[in-house]
C-alpha angles and dihedrals in degrees: 000000000000114000130192105227131191111203122193118194128164092216112040105240094213091054104036124057109199123131094267092047090051091057098044089047093055092048093050092044089054089048091056092047089056088058101264120144100227119186120187133209120187143173096220104072099010108247133156121191116152142163110237088222114023128187092211138013122211124201116199123187090323094181099042093135122162119249098219133090088240093057091048091234119235092342088091112070151098112296118244089238093054092050093044094050089049091050092051093058099064144342109298134212119211114210116188118192092181139356096283093111092055105033127036094204127091109269110340110286094184091057087227095295099133115189112189123316101307126088111222092201094056090054088066093055117088111251094238091054091048089051100046101039102028097032081225123108094178131087093221121127109263091225086070094060118105091219090067102029097064094059089065097033100051101034119119085221135004116213123207134180098226144004085254090052087053098049097044093049096046090048091054093049092046090209118191094206114025114220118231111287139192125205113213118218114224113274109226134164098233091188084067101035110052139116107277093187095232128143116288111222098158113081097194133016136188127186125189142047110339103231147116091267093059092051104268094149091051092047092048092054096046104034108025091117098033132094096267127157120202116198120195147046120313117238109249091244095054131091106200111216108164141043130027113297125209104185100197132019122169113243093246089059098055094084089060093054092046091051088054091054128092094193132023114208125207117160107159118189095220132025114296110207091224119335094211091185087070092058089046091051089050092054091049088057101256124147106242121227107186141136141227092284096068110100093199092064093057092072116103095231144083108271094199092059109097090199090071091065097058123116096001097142092042090053091052092053096044087058092043096051089048087067094065116075 
């Protein structure tokens, strides 16, 4: 089966290299390897490549707008008319690598606990800032906006990164009838991330952006006087005052640090859709210290067993291809 596929992604997965783009890029590359003709339209950078008569449409993180003046906030994006026209051409699959299509704030400050129609976090943002960056002067929960809900309600398939990601998103949307869904297992190169059996001289390790969202305050309270290494860039609003900081490590070197660590710490303040780094650390033999906000820990499987990560991309495409008669 060879499908003509129009993919719409806010960030072009072959140009940008964030965690979400790494996932979507791997899936699209596998689709092409299976013989599908995939054309990609994006906002950053602006590109438009489409089939006139597609067999399938793929929407990826449609509302992944930046939250800075430089990024022009939500004023950059696909028009609703463009998305509606695309959705009218063929069945569409909606892939969400984060919460951007259900919430227009960075991360998810309500932790998915929607209470009524108002968003308490938005109330603390000045109206002008909400209007200029979010393109939204209201204090309504974004999950109530029709421009976002239809992506979930009308999709032939919604794809999530973990059971937690699915539960939190569907709770926010408060859907009466949940559309078909598919949970994507972490995609990890197990020939790269594995237990090398070397001496572990690091008591505690964290890898990622060092910020409040990723659990900085919790780590400071619990490990300020411990042998903890923090790998990654520091958020601009953070003054790091504990642990040993390694500001930059090439991705290929991360497994070696994980193999030196006894414990891997990840205590995000708000729900993480997946937290793939936790699965990578488990494969490298680390004891995982996490919390209820780590999507990877919501899978009913042994994260340290490499067998659980085989055929993930193929499984996705098997399901997607089954949508086309």
